[in-house]
All heavy atoms as TSV, in Angstrom:
chain	resi	resn	atom	element	x	y	z
A	1	MET	N	N	0.851	-1.263	-0.006
A	1	MET	CA	C	0.067	-0.025	-0.077
A	1	MET	C	C	0.967	1.202	-0.004
A	1	MET	O	O	1.989	1.225	0.410
A	1	MET	CB	C	-0.947	-0.015	1.228
A	1	MET	CG	C	-2.131	-0.942	1.177
A	1	MET	SD	S	-3.313	-0.303	2.180
A	1	MET	CE	C	-3.197	-1.387	3.576
A	2	SER	N	N	0.366	2.230	-0.491
A	2	SER	CA	C	1.131	3.557	-0.572
A	2	SER	C	C	0.975	4.133	0.953
A	2	SER	O	O	0.241	3.786	1.755
A	2	SER	CB	C	0.470	4.529	-1.594
A	2	SER	OG	O	-0.794	4.922	-1.174
A	3	LYS	N	N	1.912	5.192	1.101
A	3	LYS	CA	C	2.144	5.717	2.372
A	3	LYS	C	C	0.827	6.550	2.656
A	3	LYS	O	O	0.450	6.728	3.807
A	3	LYS	CB	C	3.412	6.601	2.453
A	3	LYS	CG	C	4.620	5.746	2.458
A	3	LYS	CD	C	5.795	6.650	2.650
A	3	LYS	CE	C	7.031	5.864	2.654
A	3	LYS	NZ	N	8.239	6.627	2.884
A	4	SER	N	N	0.284	7.218	1.640
A	4	SER	CA	C	-0.924	8.000	1.965
A	4	SER	C	C	-2.074	7.210	2.328
A	4	SER	O	O	-2.866	7.720	3.244
A	4	SER	CB	C	-1.211	8.812	0.718
A	4	SER	OG	O	-1.693	7.975	-0.442
A	5	ILE	N	N	-2.309	6.025	1.792
A	5	ILE	CA	C	-3.381	5.228	2.338
A	5	ILE	C	C	-3.257	4.734	3.673
A	5	ILE	O	O	-4.126	4.681	4.571
A	5	ILE	CB	C	-3.580	4.023	1.265
A	5	ILE	CG1	C	-4.095	4.576	-0.120
A	5	ILE	CG2	C	-4.553	3.009	1.826
A	5	ILE	CD1	C	-4.127	3.469	-1.207
A	6	LYS	N	N	-2.036	4.363	4.114
A	6	LYS	CA	C	-1.706	4.026	5.390
A	6	LYS	C	C	-1.944	5.003	6.288
A	6	LYS	O	O	-2.416	4.943	7.477
A	6	LYS	CB	C	-0.265	3.350	5.520
A	6	LYS	CG	C	0.024	2.014	4.802
A	6	LYS	CD	C	1.465	1.598	4.911
A	6	LYS	CE	C	1.687	0.341	4.350
A	6	LYS	NZ	N	3.035	-0.070	4.435
A	7	LEU	N	N	-1.479	6.286	5.963
A	7	LEU	CA	C	-1.654	7.441	6.773
A	7	LEU	C	C	-3.165	7.729	7.017
A	7	LEU	O	O	-3.593	8.042	8.209
A	7	LEU	CB	C	-0.962	8.576	6.150
A	7	LEU	CG	C	-0.885	9.807	6.976
A	7	LEU	CD1	C	-0.104	9.664	8.256
A	7	LEU	CD2	C	-0.294	11.100	6.123
A	8	LEU	N	N	-3.963	7.684	5.958
A	8	LEU	CA	C	-5.424	8.023	6.079
A	8	LEU	C	C	-6.098	6.923	7.006
A	8	LEU	O	O	-6.893	7.209	7.799
A	8	LEU	CB	C	-6.054	7.986	4.647
A	8	LEU	CG	C	-5.792	9.179	3.839
A	8	LEU	CD1	C	-6.300	9.170	2.490
A	8	LEU	CD2	C	-6.308	10.504	4.607
A	9	ALA	N	N	-5.590	5.658	6.829
A	9	ALA	CA	C	-6.177	4.523	7.536
A	9	ALA	C	C	-5.855	4.746	9.117
A	9	ALA	O	O	-6.611	4.600	9.944
A	9	ALA	CB	C	-5.725	3.293	7.013
A	10	THR	N	N	-4.680	5.256	9.352
A	10	THR	CA	C	-4.263	5.402	10.640
A	10	THR	C	C	-4.905	6.579	11.411
A	10	THR	O	O	-5.441	6.461	12.481
A	10	THR	CB	C	-2.701	5.770	10.741
A	10	THR	OG1	O	-1.971	4.657	10.149
A	10	THR	CG2	C	-2.162	5.917	12.250
A	11	PHE	N	N	-5.103	7.653	10.633
A	11	PHE	CA	C	-5.869	8.714	11.251
A	11	PHE	C	C	-7.390	8.410	11.311
A	11	PHE	O	O	-7.982	8.787	12.432
A	11	PHE	CB	C	-5.816	9.915	10.296
A	11	PHE	CG	C	-4.524	10.756	10.435
A	11	PHE	CD1	C	-3.975	11.096	9.263
A	11	PHE	CD2	C	-4.104	11.081	11.574
A	11	PHE	CE1	C	-2.690	11.742	9.384
A	11	PHE	CE2	C	-2.868	11.798	11.862
A	11	PHE	CZ	C	-2.202	12.083	10.571
A	12	GLY	N	N	-7.864	7.581	10.518
A	12	GLY	CA	C	-9.326	7.072	10.634
A	12	GLY	C	C	-9.494	6.244	11.956
A	12	GLY	O	O	-10.376	6.369	12.705
A	13	PHE	N	N	-8.482	5.276	12.109
A	13	PHE	CA	C	-8.570	4.459	13.286
A	13	PHE	C	C	-8.391	5.361	14.509
A	13	PHE	O	O	-9.213	5.046	15.566
A	13	PHE	CB	C	-7.425	3.463	13.191
A	13	PHE	CG	C	-7.382	2.482	14.329
A	13	PHE	CD1	C	-8.305	1.454	14.437
A	13	PHE	CD2	C	-6.413	2.617	15.325
A	13	PHE	CE1	C	-8.330	0.607	15.596
A	13	PHE	CE2	C	-6.283	1.816	16.383
A	13	PHE	CZ	C	-7.380	0.790	16.562
A	14	ILE	N	N	-7.543	6.270	14.674
A	14	ILE	CA	C	-7.417	7.077	15.682
A	14	ILE	C	C	-8.646	7.908	16.020
A	14	ILE	O	O	-9.015	8.023	17.236
A	14	ILE	CB	C	-6.236	7.945	15.621
A	14	ILE	CG1	C	-4.830	7.185	15.667
A	14	ILE	CG2	C	-6.089	9.155	16.738
A	14	ILE	CD1	C	-3.672	8.001	15.249
A	15	ALA	N	N	-9.306	8.305	14.909
A	15	ALA	CA	C	-10.471	9.108	15.191
A	15	ALA	C	C	-11.732	8.122	15.753
A	15	ALA	O	O	-12.338	8.627	16.541
A	15	ALA	CB	C	-10.957	9.707	13.811
A	16	VAL	N	N	-11.797	7.028	15.397
A	16	VAL	CA	C	-12.738	6.103	15.792
A	16	VAL	C	C	-12.514	5.717	17.291
A	16	VAL	O	O	-13.379	5.751	18.056
A	16	VAL	CB	C	-12.893	4.900	14.905
A	16	VAL	CG1	C	-13.634	3.730	15.596
A	16	VAL	CG2	C	-13.393	5.168	13.563
A	17	VAL	N	N	-11.261	5.419	17.793
A	17	VAL	CA	C	-10.870	5.209	18.951
A	17	VAL	C	C	-11.223	6.408	19.875
A	17	VAL	O	O	-11.773	6.249	21.088
A	17	VAL	CB	C	-9.453	4.714	19.173
A	17	VAL	CG1	C	-8.972	4.613	20.587
A	17	VAL	CG2	C	-9.279	3.390	18.438
A	18	ALA	N	N	-10.896	7.538	19.485
A	18	ALA	CA	C	-11.066	8.760	20.224
A	18	ALA	C	C	-12.582	8.959	20.441
A	18	ALA	O	O	-12.995	9.455	21.534
A	18	ALA	CB	C	-10.458	10.036	19.550
A	19	ALA	N	N	-13.446	8.817	19.416
A	19	ALA	CA	C	-14.948	8.986	19.479
A	19	ALA	C	C	-15.492	7.920	20.568
A	19	ALA	O	O	-16.368	8.354	21.308
A	19	ALA	CB	C	-15.495	8.899	18.079
A	20	CYS	N	N	-14.991	6.826	20.499
A	20	CYS	CA	C	-15.475	5.771	21.452
A	20	CYS	C	C	-15.136	6.038	22.992
A	20	CYS	O	O	-15.913	5.848	23.767
A	20	CYS	CB	C	-15.024	4.351	21.085
A	20	CYS	SG	S	-15.756	3.793	19.574
A	21	ALA	N	N	-13.814	6.651	23.041
A	21	ALA	CA	C	-13.395	6.844	24.335
A	21	ALA	C	C	-14.247	8.028	24.987
A	21	ALA	O	O	-14.371	8.147	26.185
A	21	ALA	CB	C	-12.034	7.252	24.270
A	22	ARG	N	N	-14.735	9.006	24.083
A	22	ARG	CA	C	-15.447	10.078	24.700
A	22	ARG	C	C	-16.898	9.649	25.224
A	22	ARG	O	O	-17.409	10.200	26.237
A	22	ARG	CB	C	-15.735	11.147	23.622
A	22	ARG	CG	C	-14.640	12.085	23.494
A	22	ARG	CD	C	-14.995	13.294	22.663
A	22	ARG	NE	N	-13.988	13.569	21.824
A	22	ARG	CZ	C	-14.012	13.832	20.502
A	22	ARG	NH1	N	-15.269	13.903	19.972
A	22	ARG	NH2	N	-13.025	14.082	19.770
A	23	GLU	N	N	-17.394	8.652	24.575
A	23	GLU	CA	C	-18.696	8.150	25.022
A	23	GLU	C	C	-18.660	7.472	26.351
A	23	GLU	O	O	-19.684	7.388	27.004
A	23	GLU	CB	C	-19.300	7.262	23.853
A	23	GLU	CG	C	-19.656	7.807	22.679
A	23	GLU	CD	C	-20.179	6.926	21.527
A	23	GLU	OE1	O	-20.351	5.753	21.831
A	23	GLU	OE2	O	-20.360	7.322	20.420
A	24	GLN	N	N	-17.684	6.879	26.784
A	24	GLN	CA	C	-17.385	6.123	27.934
A	24	GLN	C	C	-17.303	7.143	29.210
A	24	GLN	O	O	-17.250	6.464	30.323
A	24	GLN	CB	C	-16.360	5.087	27.814
A	24	GLN	CG	C	-16.619	3.932	26.838
A	24	GLN	CD	C	-15.461	3.190	26.627
A	24	GLN	OE1	O	-14.464	3.320	27.143
A	24	GLN	NE2	N	-15.647	1.999	25.743
A	25	GLN	N	N	-17.069	8.302	28.964
A	25	GLN	CA	C	-16.906	9.089	30.095
A	25	GLN	C	C	-18.210	9.298	30.964
A	25	GLN	O	O	-19.229	9.407	30.277
A	25	GLN	CB	C	-16.309	10.474	29.643
A	25	GLN	CG	C	-15.047	10.522	29.090
A	25	GLN	CD	C	-14.684	11.884	28.606
A	25	GLN	OE1	O	-15.566	12.817	28.604
A	25	GLN	NE2	N	-13.451	12.070	28.199
A	26	ALA	N	N	-18.192	9.292	32.188
A	26	ALA	CA	C	-19.343	9.330	33.070
A	26	ALA	C	C	-19.966	10.861	32.992
A	26	ALA	O	O	-19.117	11.760	33.150
A	26	ALA	CB	C	-18.966	9.025	34.472
A	27	GLU	N	N	-21.178	10.813	32.706
A	27	GLU	CA	C	-21.887	12.229	32.740
A	27	GLU	C	C	-22.398	12.479	34.104
A	27	GLU	O	O	-22.686	11.665	34.800
A	27	GLU	CB	C	-23.083	12.056	31.777
A	27	GLU	CG	C	-22.642	11.834	30.255
A	27	GLU	CD	C	-23.885	11.887	29.290
A	27	GLU	OE1	O	-24.989	12.439	29.779
A	27	GLU	OE2	O	-23.690	11.579	28.215
A	28	GLU	N	N	-22.434	13.735	34.416
A	28	GLU	CA	C	-22.647	14.219	35.747
A	28	GLU	C	C	-24.171	14.869	35.597
A	28	GLU	O	O	-24.453	15.703	34.825
A	28	GLU	CB	C	-21.684	15.343	36.246
A	28	GLU	CG	C	-21.779	15.613	37.601
A	28	GLU	CD	C	-20.690	16.493	38.163
A	28	GLU	OE1	O	-19.499	16.157	37.759
A	28	GLU	OE2	O	-20.984	17.568	38.797
A	29	PHE	N	N	-25.051	14.416	36.526
A	29	PHE	CA	C	-26.275	14.845	36.465
A	29	PHE	C	C	-26.622	15.598	37.896
A	29	PHE	O	O	-26.179	15.039	38.885
A	29	PHE	CB	C	-27.296	13.818	36.472
A	29	PHE	CG	C	-27.208	13.021	35.061
A	29	PHE	CD1	C	-26.654	11.873	34.901
A	29	PHE	CD2	C	-27.893	13.672	34.004
A	29	PHE	CE1	C	-26.659	11.283	33.600
A	29	PHE	CE2	C	-27.948	13.119	32.734
A	29	PHE	CZ	C	-27.215	11.832	32.578
A	30	VAL	N	N	-27.200	16.657	37.796
A	30	VAL	CA	C	-27.555	17.462	39.102
A	30	VAL	C	C	-28.942	17.567	39.196
A	30	VAL	O	O	-29.748	18.024	38.226
A	30	VAL	CB	C	-27.016	18.928	38.927
A	30	VAL	CG1	C	-27.351	19.690	40.201
A	30	VAL	CG2	C	-25.546	18.936	38.843
A	31	VAL	N	N	-29.647	17.066	40.089
A	31	VAL	CA	C	-31.085	17.009	40.390
A	31	VAL	C	C	-31.371	18.018	41.294
A	31	VAL	O	O	-30.854	18.046	42.411
A	31	VAL	CB	C	-31.523	15.630	40.867
A	31	VAL	CG1	C	-33.018	15.588	41.091
A	31	VAL	CG2	C	-31.085	14.567	39.917
A	32	VAL	N	N	-32.364	18.927	40.983
A	32	VAL	CA	C	-32.792	20.021	41.734
A	32	VAL	C	C	-34.257	19.866	42.001
A	32	VAL	O	O	-35.036	19.682	41.200
A	32	VAL	CB	C	-32.411	21.426	41.161
A	32	VAL	CG1	C	-32.943	22.512	42.076
A	32	VAL	CG2	C	-30.994	21.545	40.876
A	33	ASP	N	N	-34.736	20.031	43.335
A	33	ASP	CA	C	-36.119	19.871	43.702
A	33	ASP	C	C	-36.770	21.207	43.249
A	33	ASP	O	O	-36.364	22.260	43.742
A	33	ASP	CB	C	-36.340	19.603	45.085
A	33	ASP	CG	C	-35.858	18.235	45.487
A	33	ASP	OD1	O	-35.891	17.349	44.536
A	33	ASP	OD2	O	-35.496	17.961	46.717
A	34	PRO	N	N	-37.855	21.108	42.414
A	34	PRO	CA	C	-38.519	22.370	42.049
A	34	PRO	C	C	-39.205	23.019	43.201
A	34	PRO	O	O	-39.840	22.219	44.149
A	34	PRO	CB	C	-39.475	21.858	40.937
A	34	PRO	CG	C	-39.781	20.426	41.156
A	34	PRO	CD	C	-38.455	19.975	41.907
A	35	GLU	N	N	-39.294	24.370	43.336
A	35	GLU	CA	C	-40.100	25.003	44.337
A	35	GLU	C	C	-41.588	24.969	43.971
A	35	GLU	O	O	-41.854	24.930	42.782
A	35	GLU	CB	C	-39.577	26.431	44.398
A	35	GLU	CG	C	-38.172	26.559	45.030
A	35	GLU	CD	C	-37.714	28.029	45.098
A	35	GLU	OE1	O	-38.552	28.882	45.065
A	35	GLU	OE2	O	-36.524	28.260	45.276
A	36	PRO	N	N	-42.396	25.035	44.810
A	36	PRO	CA	C	-43.859	25.065	44.550
A	36	PRO	C	C	-44.286	26.440	43.763
A	36	PRO	O	O	-43.579	27.417	43.974
A	36	PRO	CB	C	-44.634	25.071	45.937
A	36	PRO	CG	C	-43.552	25.476	46.907
A	36	PRO	CD	C	-42.225	25.092	46.288
A	37	ILE	N	N	-45.054	26.129	42.812
A	37	ILE	CA	C	-45.450	27.288	41.975
A	37	ILE	C	C	-46.270	28.329	42.829
A	37	ILE	O	O	-45.953	29.606	42.609
A	37	ILE	CB	C	-46.492	26.767	40.817
A	37	ILE	CG1	C	-45.697	25.836	39.983
A	37	ILE	CG2	C	-46.987	27.851	39.943
A	37	ILE	CD1	C	-46.388	25.062	38.889
A	38	SER	N	N	-47.226	27.947	43.603
A	38	SER	CA	C	-47.884	28.941	44.462
A	38	SER	C	C	-48.201	28.377	45.727
A	38	SER	O	O	-48.243	27.160	45.841
A	38	SER	CB	C	-49.095	29.522	43.748
A	38	SER	OG	O	-49.958	28.403	43.518
A	39	GLN	N	N	-48.464	29.169	46.708
A	39	GLN	CA	C	-48.906	28.632	48.069
A	39	GLN	C	C	-50.437	28.719	48.242
A	39	GLN	O	O	-51.041	29.514	47.605
A	39	GLN	CB	C	-48.196	29.373	49.179
A	39	GLN	CG	C	-46.685	29.284	49.189
A	39	GLN	CD	C	-46.066	30.054	50.203
A	39	GLN	OE1	O	-46.737	30.886	51.015
A	39	GLN	NE2	N	-44.831	29.896	50.523
A	40	GLU	N	N	-50.926	27.813	48.883
A	40	GLU	CA	C	-52.301	27.789	49.278
A	40	GLU	C	C	-52.702	29.026	50.094
A	40	GLU	O	O	-52.025	29.491	50.954
A	40	GLU	CB	C	-52.565	26.471	50.186
A	40	GLU	CG	C	-52.550	25.354	49.495
A	40	GLU	CD	C	-53.459	24.997	48.288
A	40	GLU	OE1	O	-54.589	25.408	48.500
A	40	GLU	OE2	O	-53.088	24.400	47.167
A	41	PRO	N	N	-53.817	29.759	49.650
A	41	PRO	CA	C	-54.247	30.853	50.365
A	41	PRO	C	C	-54.702	30.501	51.747
A	41	PRO	O	O	-55.261	29.507	52.103
A	41	PRO	CB	C	-55.386	31.390	49.595
A	41	PRO	CG	C	-55.891	30.154	48.794
A	41	PRO	CD	C	-54.706	29.335	48.642
A	42	THR	N	N	-54.374	31.481	52.688
A	42	THR	CA	C	-54.712	31.145	54.092
A	42	THR	C	C	-55.799	32.321	54.594
A	42	THR	O	O	-55.773	33.359	54.030
A	42	THR	CB	C	-53.634	31.379	55.086
A	42	THR	OG1	O	-52.898	32.390	54.900
A	42	THR	CG2	C	-52.538	30.162	54.791
A	43	TYR	N	N	-56.693	31.967	55.393
A	43	TYR	CA	C	-57.703	32.775	55.834
A	43	TYR	C	C	-57.064	33.736	56.792
A	43	TYR	O	O	-56.483	33.418	57.814
A	43	TYR	CB	C	-58.812	31.988	56.558
A	43	TYR	CG	C	-59.991	32.964	57.148
A	43	TYR	CD1	C	-60.784	33.471	56.111
A	43	TYR	CD2	C	-60.208	33.230	58.328
A	43	TYR	CE1	C	-61.843	34.324	56.544
A	43	TYR	CE2	C	-61.169	33.993	58.865
A	43	TYR	CZ	C	-61.906	34.586	57.815
A	43	TYR	OH	O	-62.896	35.463	58.328
A	44	THR	N	N	-57.230	35.110	56.543
A	44	THR	CA	C	-56.673	36.077	57.287
A	44	THR	C	C	-57.749	37.063	57.901
A	44	THR	O	O	-57.402	38.041	58.637
A	44	THR	CB	C	-55.698	37.000	56.576
A	44	THR	OG1	O	-56.357	37.555	55.295
A	44	THR	CG2	C	-54.524	36.103	56.158
A	45	GLY	N	N	-58.970	36.857	57.524
A	45	GLY	CA	C	-60.000	37.706	58.066
A	45	GLY	C	C	-61.023	38.069	56.925
A	45	GLY	O	O	-60.744	37.500	55.790
A	46	LYS	N	N	-62.007	38.787	57.179
A	46	LYS	CA	C	-62.974	39.023	56.061
A	46	LYS	C	C	-62.463	39.899	54.911
A	46	LYS	O	O	-62.658	39.555	53.804
A	46	LYS	CB	C	-64.160	39.782	56.746
A	46	LYS	CG	C	-65.323	39.930	55.813
A	46	LYS	CD	C	-66.568	40.304	56.499
A	46	LYS	CE	C	-67.817	40.428	55.460
A	46	LYS	NZ	N	-69.070	40.972	56.136
A	47	TYR	N	N	-61.770	41.036	55.203
A	47	TYR	CA	C	-61.398	41.855	54.159
A	47	TYR	C	C	-59.848	42.104	54.154
A	47	TYR	O	O	-59.358	43.151	53.634
A	47	TYR	CB	C	-62.003	43.257	54.281
A	47	TYR	CG	C	-63.513	43.176	54.137
A	47	TYR	CD1	C	-64.410	43.311	55.102
A	47	TYR	CD2	C	-64.054	42.918	52.838
A	47	TYR	CE1	C	-65.749	43.247	54.898
A	47	TYR	CE2	C	-65.435	42.839	52.602
A	47	TYR	CZ	C	-66.264	42.842	53.688
A	47	TYR	OH	O	-67.681	42.863	53.464
A	48	LYS	N	N	-59.112	41.188	54.616
A	48	LYS	CA	C	-57.595	41.501	54.628
A	48	LYS	C	C	-56.979	40.865	53.541
A	48	LYS	O	O	-57.103	40.119	52.854
A	48	LYS	CB	C	-57.000	40.922	55.932
A	48	LYS	CG	C	-57.450	41.717	57.191
A	48	LYS	CD	C	-56.680	41.214	58.446
A	48	LYS	CE	C	-57.079	42.013	59.593
A	48	LYS	NZ	N	-56.469	41.615	60.760
């Protein structure tokens, strides 16, 4: 094979290995409890 074909094949192999290695990294998830949208109304008197 010519050197250019070997070079292209080598770069292709390295690109595939690098792409697979990126997928195996652990993703970090942050879970946040949502705040209530509104509070229940409380009785404060007739016209307050």
